[in-house]
C-alpha positions as CSV (number, residue, x, y, z in Angstrom):
1,M,5.2,-10.3,8.9
2,T,3.4,-13.0,7.0
3,I,1.5,-14.4,9.9
4,T,0.4,-10.8,11.1
5,G,-0.4,-9.8,7.4
6,L,-2.6,-12.8,7.0
7,L,-4.2,-12.3,10.3
8,S,-4.9,-8.5,9.6
9,R,-6.3,-9.3,6.2
10,F,-8.5,-12.1,7.8
11,I,-9.9,-9.4,10.1
12,G,-10.2,-6.8,7.4
13,F,-11.9,-9.3,5.1
14,F,-14.8,-10.1,7.6
15,Y,-14.8,-6.3,8.4
16,R,-15.6,-5.6,4.7
17,I,-18.4,-8.3,5.0
18,F,-19.9,-6.5,8.0
19,L,-19.5,-3.1,6.1
20,S,-21.2,-4.5,3.1
21,K,-24.1,-5.8,5.1
22,V,-24.6,-2.6,7.1
23,F,-24.1,0.0,4.3
24,G,-24.8,-1.9,1.2
25,A,-23.0,-1.9,-2.2
26,E,-23.5,1.8,-2.8
27,G,-22.1,2.7,0.5
28,M,-19.1,0.6,-0.1
29,G,-18.7,2.3,-3.4
30,I,-18.5,5.6,-1.8
31,Y,-16.4,4.5,0.8
32,Q,-13.9,3.1,-1.8
33,L,-13.9,6.4,-3.6
34,I,-11.9,8.1,-1.0
35,S,-9.1,5.7,-1.4
36,P,-7.3,7.6,-4.2
37,V,-7.0,10.7,-2.0
38,L,-5.6,8.7,0.9
39,A,-3.2,7.0,-1.5
40,L,-2.0,10.3,-3.1
41,S,-1.4,11.9,0.2
42,F,0.6,9.0,1.3
43,S,2.6,9.2,-1.9
44,L,3.3,12.9,-1.5
45,T,4.1,12.8,2.3
46,V,5.9,9.7,3.3
47,S,6.0,6.8,0.7
48,G,9.3,7.8,-0.8
49,M,10.8,8.8,2.6
50,Q,9.8,5.5,4.3
51,T,11.8,3.6,1.6
52,A,14.7,6.0,1.8
53,I,14.8,5.6,5.6
54,S,14.8,1.9,5.2
55,K,17.7,1.9,2.7
56,Y,20.0,4.3,4.6
57,V,19.6,2.4,8.0
58,A,20.2,-0.9,6.5
59,S,23.8,-0.7,7.0
60,E,23.3,-0.5,10.8
61,T,23.2,-4.3,11.0
62,T,26.8,-4.6,9.9
63,T,28.3,-1.2,11.0
64,H,26.3,-0.8,14.4
65,D,26.4,3.0,13.7
66,Y,23.2,3.5,15.8
67,K,23.7,7.2,16.0
68,T,23.6,7.9,12.2
69,S,20.8,5.5,11.8
70,F,18.6,7.3,14.2
71,R,19.6,10.7,12.8
72,T,18.4,9.5,9.5
73,L,15.0,8.5,11.0
74,W,14.6,11.9,12.7
75,A,15.6,13.8,9.5
76,G,13.2,11.9,7.4
77,F,10.4,12.2,10.2
78,V,10.7,16.0,10.3
79,L,10.6,16.4,6.5
80,S,7.5,14.1,6.1
81,M,5.7,15.5,9.1
82,A,5.9,19.1,7.5
83,L,4.4,17.7,4.3
84,S,1.6,15.7,6.2
85,F,0.3,18.7,8.1
86,A,0.3,20.6,4.9
87,C,-1.6,17.9,3.2
88,M,-4.1,17.5,6.0
89,A,-4.9,21.2,6.0
90,F,-5.4,21.3,2.2
91,I,-7.7,18.2,2.2
92,Y,-9.8,19.5,5.2
93,Q,-10.2,23.0,3.8
94,Y,-10.9,22.0,0.1
95,A,-13.0,18.8,0.8
96,D,-16.0,20.0,-1.0
97,W,-13.9,21.0,-4.2
98,I,-12.0,17.5,-4.2
99,A,-15.2,15.8,-3.8
100,V,-17.1,17.3,-6.7
101,T,-14.2,18.1,-9.1
102,F,-11.9,15.2,-8.5
103,L,-14.0,12.2,-7.2
104,L,-17.2,13.3,-9.0
105,E,-19.3,12.4,-5.9
106,E,-20.1,15.3,-3.5
107,R,-21.1,12.7,-0.7
108,T,-17.4,12.0,-0.3
109,A,-16.8,15.5,1.2
110,P,-17.4,14.8,4.9
111,L,-15.4,11.6,4.6
112,L,-12.5,13.5,3.2
113,R,-12.6,15.8,6.1
114,I,-12.4,13.0,8.5
115,I,-9.8,10.9,6.8
116,S,-7.5,14.1,6.6
117,L,-6.8,13.8,10.3
118,S,-5.3,10.4,9.8
119,I,-2.4,11.7,7.6
120,P,0.0,12.8,10.3
121,M,-0.6,9.7,12.2
122,A,0.2,7.5,9.2
123,T,3.3,9.5,8.6
124,V,4.6,8.8,12.1
125,H,4.3,5.2,12.0
126,S,5.3,4.9,8.3
127,C,8.7,6.6,9.0
128,I,9.2,4.5,12.1
129,N,8.2,1.3,10.2
130,G,10.9,2.2,7.6
131,Y,13.6,2.3,10.1
132,F,12.6,-1.2,11.5
133,Y,12.3,-2.5,8.0
134,G,15.8,-1.4,7.3
135,I,17.3,-3.2,10.3
136,K,15.3,-6.2,9.5
137,K,13.2,-6.3,12.6
138,T,9.7,-6.7,11.2
139,A,8.0,-7.4,14.5
140,V,7.3,-3.6,15.1
141,P,5.7,-3.0,11.8
142,A,3.8,-6.3,11.8
143,L,2.5,-5.4,15.4
144,S,1.5,-1.8,14.4
145,Q,-0.3,-3.2,11.4
146,L,-2.2,-5.7,13.5
147,S,-3.0,-3.1,16.2
148,E,-4.3,-0.8,13.5
149,Q,-6.6,-3.2,12.1
150,V,-8.0,-4.7,15.3
151,I,-8.6,-1.2,17.0
152,R,-10.3,0.1,13.8
153,V,-12.5,-2.8,13.5
154,G,-13.4,-2.9,17.1
155,S,-14.1,0.8,17.2
156,V,-16.5,0.7,14.2
157,Y,-18.3,-2.2,15.7
158,L,-18.7,-0.4,19.0
159,I,-19.9,2.7,17.4
160,Y,-22.5,0.5,15.3
161,H,-23.8,-1.1,18.5
162,I,-24.3,2.3,20.2
163,C,-26.1,3.6,17.2
164,M,-28.4,0.6,17.2
165,R,-29.0,1.0,21.1
166,H,-30.0,4.5,20.7
167,H,-32.0,3.8,17.6
168,M,-29.7,5.9,15.3
169,T,-29.1,5.2,11.7
170,P,-25.4,4.3,11.1
171,T,-23.7,6.1,8.1
172,I,-20.5,5.3,6.3
173,N,-18.9,8.1,8.1
174,F,-18.4,5.9,11.1
175,A,-16.1,3.5,9.0
176,V,-14.0,6.6,8.2
177,V,-13.7,7.6,11.9
178,G,-12.7,4.0,12.7
179,L,-9.9,4.3,10.2
180,V,-8.5,7.4,12.0
181,I,-8.9,5.8,15.4
182,G,-6.8,2.7,14.0
183,E,-4.2,4.9,12.5
184,S,-3.8,6.6,16.0
185,A,-3.4,3.1,17.6
186,S,-0.7,2.2,15.0
187,M,1.1,5.5,15.7
188,I,1.1,4.8,19.5
189,V,2.6,1.4,19.0
190,S,5.3,2.6,16.7
191,A,6.2,5.5,18.9
192,V,6.6,3.3,22.0
193,A,8.6,0.7,19.9
194,I,11.2,3.4,18.8
195,I,11.5,4.8,22.3
196,M,12.2,1.2,23.6
197,R,14.7,0.8,20.8
198,S,16.4,4.0,21.8
199,F,16.7,2.9,25.4
200,H,18.0,-0.5,24.3
201,V,20.9,1.0,22.2
202,F,21.7,4.2,24.1
203,G,20.5,3.3,27.6
204,K,18.1,6.2,27.8
205,P,15.0,7.1,25.6
206,S,15.8,10.8,26.0
207,Y,18.5,10.3,23.2
208,L,15.5,10.9,20.7
209,L,14.8,14.4,22.2
210,K,18.5,15.2,22.5
211,M,19.0,14.7,18.7
212,A,16.5,17.4,18.1
213,S,18.3,20.1,20.2
214,P,20.3,22.8,18.0
215,D,24.0,22.0,17.7
216,S,26.5,23.0,14.9
217,S,27.8,19.4,14.4
218,R,24.3,18.0,14.4
219,I,23.0,20.6,11.9
220,I,25.8,19.8,9.5
221,A,25.0,16.1,9.9
222,Y,21.3,16.6,9.4
223,R,21.9,18.7,6.1
224,R,24.0,15.9,4.8
225,I,21.6,13.1,5.9
226,S,18.6,15.3,4.6
227,G,20.2,15.7,1.3
228,N,20.8,11.9,1.0
229,L,17.2,11.1,1.9
230,L,15.7,13.7,-0.5
231,R,17.9,12.5,-3.4
232,L,16.2,9.1,-3.0
233,A,12.7,10.0,-1.7
234,V,12.0,12.8,-4.2
235,P,12.2,10.6,-7.4
236,L,10.4,7.7,-5.6
237,S,7.7,10.1,-4.4
238,T,7.3,11.7,-7.9
239,N,7.0,8.3,-9.2
240,R,4.4,7.1,-6.9
241,I,2.4,10.4,-7.1
242,I,2.3,9.9,-10.9
243,I,1.3,6.3,-10.4
244,N,-1.3,7.0,-7.8
245,L,-2.6,9.9,-9.8
246,L,-3.3,7.6,-12.7
247,Q,-4.8,5.0,-10.2
248,S,-7.1,7.8,-8.9
249,I,-8.2,8.6,-12.4
250,E,-8.8,4.9,-13.0
251,A,-10.9,4.5,-9.8
252,V,-12.9,7.8,-10.1
253,F,-13.9,7.1,-13.7
254,I,-14.9,3.4,-13.4
255,P,-18.5,4.5,-12.0
256,N,-18.5,7.2,-14.6
257,R,-17.9,4.8,-17.5
258,L,-20.4,2.3,-16.1
259,M,-22.9,5.1,-16.4
260,A,-21.9,5.5,-20.0
261,Y,-22.6,1.8,-20.4
262,G,-26.2,2.5,-19.2
263,L,-26.2,2.1,-15.4
264,N,-27.6,4.9,-13.1
265,N,-25.4,6.4,-10.4
266,A,-26.6,4.1,-7.6
267,D,-26.1,1.0,-9.6
268,A,-22.6,2.1,-11.0
269,L,-21.4,2.8,-7.4
270,G,-22.9,-0.5,-6.3
271,V,-20.9,-2.4,-9.1
272,Y,-17.9,-0.5,-8.1
273,G,-18.5,-1.2,-4.5
274,V,-18.8,-5.1,-5.1
275,L,-15.6,-5.1,-7.2
276,S,-13.4,-3.0,-5.0
277,G,-14.8,-3.7,-1.6
278,M,-15.7,-7.4,-1.9
279,S,-14.1,-9.3,-4.8
280,L,-10.6,-7.6,-5.0
281,P,-9.9,-7.9,-1.3
282,L,-10.6,-11.7,-1.5
283,I,-8.3,-12.2,-4.6
284,L,-5.6,-10.1,-2.8
285,F,-5.8,-12.0,0.5
286,P,-2.8,-14.3,-0.3
287,S,-0.7,-11.4,-1.4
288,A,0.1,-10.9,2.4
289,I,2.6,-13.5,1.8
290,T,4.4,-12.0,-1.2
291,N,4.0,-8.3,0.3
292,S,5.9,-9.5,3.4
293,I,8.7,-11.0,0.9
294,S,8.7,-7.7,-1.0
295,V,9.2,-5.6,2.0
296,L,12.3,-7.5,3.1
297,L,13.6,-8.1,-0.4
298,L,14.5,-4.5,-1.1
299,P,17.0,-4.1,1.8
300,I,18.5,-7.4,1.3
301,V,19.0,-7.2,-2.4
302,S,20.2,-3.6,-2.0
303,E,22.8,-4.7,0.7
304,A,23.9,-7.7,-1.6
305,D,24.1,-5.5,-4.7
306,A,26.2,-2.9,-2.8
307,S,28.8,-5.6,-1.7
308,G,29.0,-7.2,-5.1
309,N,27.2,-10.5,-4.0
310,R,25.4,-11.1,-7.3
311,H,24.8,-14.7,-6.5
312,T,22.4,-13.8,-3.6
313,V,20.4,-11.6,-6.0
314,T,20.2,-14.2,-8.6
315,K,19.2,-16.8,-6.0
316,A,16.4,-14.2,-4.8
317,I,15.1,-13.7,-8.5
318,F,14.7,-17.5,-9.1
319,K,13.2,-18.3,-5.7
320,S,10.8,-15.5,-6.1
321,I,9.5,-16.6,-9.4
322,Q,9.4,-20.2,-8.4
323,Y,7.5,-19.8,-5.2
324,C,5.1,-17.0,-6.6
325,L,4.2,-19.3,-9.5
326,L,3.3,-22.1,-6.9
327,L,1.3,-19.7,-4.8
328,G,-0.4,-18.1,-7.8
329,F,-1.5,-21.2,-9.6
330,G,-2.7,-22.7,-6.3
331,C,-4.8,-19.6,-5.5
332,T,-6.2,-19.5,-9.1
333,A,-7.4,-23.2,-8.8
334,V,-9.0,-22.4,-5.3
335,F,-10.8,-19.3,-6.6
336,L,-12.0,-21.1,-9.7
337,L,-13.4,-23.9,-7.6
338,C,-14.8,-21.9,-4.7
339,G,-15.2,-18.4,-6.2
340,R,-18.9,-18.2,-7.0
341,M,-19.8,-20.0,-3.7
342,A,-17.6,-17.5,-1.7
343,G,-19.6,-14.6,-3.4
344,R,-22.9,-16.1,-2.4
345,V,-21.9,-17.3,1.3
346,L,-19.6,-14.4,2.3
347,F,-21.2,-11.3,0.6
348,D,-24.7,-12.7,-0.6
349,S,-23.7,-11.5,-4.0
350,E,-23.8,-13.5,-7.2
351,L,-22.0,-10.6,-8.8
352,A,-19.1,-10.8,-6.4
353,G,-18.6,-14.5,-7.2
354,S,-18.6,-13.7,-10.9
355,F,-16.0,-11.2,-10.4
356,I,-13.8,-13.6,-8.2
357,L,-13.9,-16.2,-11.0
358,T,-12.8,-13.8,-13.7
359,L,-10.0,-12.3,-11.4
360,S,-8.6,-15.7,-10.3
361,F,-6.4,-15.8,-13.4
362,I,-4.6,-12.6,-12.3
363,C,-3.0,-14.3,-9.1
364,P,0.4,-15.7,-10.6
365,F,1.0,-12.5,-12.6
366,L,0.2,-10.4,-9.4
367,Y,2.5,-12.1,-7.2
368,I,5.5,-12.4,-9.4
369,A,5.2,-8.9,-10.5
370,S,5.3,-7.6,-6.8
371,T,8.3,-9.5,-5.7
372,L,10.4,-8.7,-8.8
373,N,9.3,-5.2,-8.7
374,S,10.9,-5.0,-5.2
375,I,14.2,-6.9,-6.3
376,L,14.6,-4.3,-9.2
377,N,14.0,-1.4,-6.8
378,G,16.6,-2.9,-4.7
379,L,19.0,-3.0,-7.6
380,G,18.6,0.7,-8.1
381,K,16.2,0.3,-11.3
382,T,13.5,2.5,-10.0
383,T,13.1,4.2,-13.3
384,L,12.5,1.0,-15.1
385,T,9.9,-0.2,-12.5
386,F,8.3,3.2,-12.7
387,F,8.0,2.8,-16.5
388,Y,6.5,-0.7,-16.2
389,S,4.1,0.5,-13.6
390,I,3.0,3.5,-15.8
391,L,2.7,1.2,-18.9
392,S,0.5,-1.3,-17.0
393,L,-1.7,1.6,-15.7
394,L,-2.1,3.1,-19.2
395,V,-3.4,-0.3,-20.3
396,R,-6.0,-0.3,-17.6
397,L,-6.9,3.3,-18.4
398,L,-7.5,2.3,-22.0
399,F,-9.8,-0.4,-21.0
400,V,-11.6,2.0,-18.5
401,F,-12.4,4.6,-21.1
402,F,-13.0,2.4,-24.1
403,A,-14.0,-1.0,-23.0
404,I,-16.2,-0.4,-20.0
405,P,-18.7,1.6,-22.1
406,A,-18.9,-1.2,-24.6
407,W,-18.9,-4.3,-22.3
408,G,-19.6,-2.9,-18.9
409,I,-17.5,-4.0,-15.9
410,K,-16.3,-7.1,-17.8
411,G,-14.1,-4.8,-20.0
412,Y,-12.3,-3.5,-16.9
413,L,-11.8,-7.1,-15.6
414,W,-10.1,-8.0,-19.0
415,G,-8.1,-4.8,-18.6
416,L,-6.8,-5.8,-15.1
417,L,-5.7,-9.1,-16.5
418,A,-4.0,-7.7,-19.6
419,S,-2.2,-4.8,-17.6
420,Q,-0.9,-7.3,-14.9
421,M,0.3,-9.7,-17.6
422,V,2.3,-6.8,-19.3
423,Q,4.0,-5.7,-16.0
424,T,4.8,-9.3,-15.1
425,V,6.5,-10.1,-18.5
426,L,8.5,-6.8,-18.4
427,C,9.6,-7.3,-14.8
428,T,10.5,-11.0,-15.5
429,F,12.6,-10.0,-18.6
430,S,14.5,-7.4,-16.7
431,A,15.3,-9.6,-13.9
432,L,16.3,-12.6,-15.9
433,R,18.6,-10.2,-18.1
434,F,20.3,-9.2,-14.8
435,C,20.8,-13.0,-14.1
436,R,22.4,-13.5,-17.6
437,T,24.6,-10.5,-17.1
438,S,25.8,-11.9,-13.7
439,D,26.6,-15.3,-15.3
440,R,28.7,-13.7,-18.0
441,V,30.6,-11.6,-15.5
442,K,31.1,-14.7,-13.3
443,R,32.6,-16.8,-16.3
444,T,34.8,-13.9,-17.3
445,I,36.3,-13.7,-13.7
């Protein structure tokens, strides 16, 4: 997962350089503005369900109850697909209203209509990836991620060259079309993988279709499984919807507050494009390692906690802190030494280099918070992690609304650092408190 994640980010990183050269900072800003809508749709349709599927099929590795785990996947898939088609229809139908009212930029309307087509595709591969995460077979999610990135970049590059050959002016719409093509490739890879898994387990891929046929015993089983999935997925999805809604407000109002600082619309979108499309992706590049760890920590910690193996959980906490600190301080040093040069060489932007220098200090806090957040979720402390995320976002929003008009984009960068520090401290305190409790229990026994 880590190798594939780094490779995908490497491809995506140079893809963003290509986009910035072709469409400019303002075009990148418009492109980045559709991200909140995509994140909200993912939260609503499948984010909580993917985690729920992963958690409930995790026991397959010990019980070998393949039938129940496949039924879990099918039940979650059906529920999520119903939501995804509804979400796709809503965004496509009301793209103009969303663009003007929610994103405050009417030029995003055609992008929203295109991106809406990717929602069902993303739902398919997210549900299937949740199954493979649960049984700790990460090759399939890794391959689907890599195929999505390669096909997306390749398709956009091909469309660009066709436009140049026919003397057409490329628009940012082509980048969104590439995203839809990439999602379709990822969906196909995941679908083939689950069919092959069915053949390996049951000796015939047709078992997947057999599970959908009406039968009284299956209906009873699916009701029970769906109830279990929804009990976990609904709170998770609600939490993530609220979090993504706050993140959307943050993303939408950064250009708006920059205009309150004194920039015009084009310059405000340009600054936002440099930050979100150039500097932040470079800072987040090493997080492919911690993201891979975080994905696997949830089922591992959940399984260990369910079996009463607190030593494994404690070890995971201390190892996560130790290695994330090493990675974080190493990345901070590299970005401090090379950040300004990276901005000039990679993006031909002094502003990007300046952002990278300031954001370099966020690395240790970012990496520790992501892994500890996953551990706490595995321990069932989802309410706690939700509260910490909300508090962190509220800190950032305060800086967006009050610091940016006073100090410009630097006010937001300070807010990013402050909010990440708050979340990291709170997650670390909760994790270490669990360790102390475990030690007391062990001494009592």
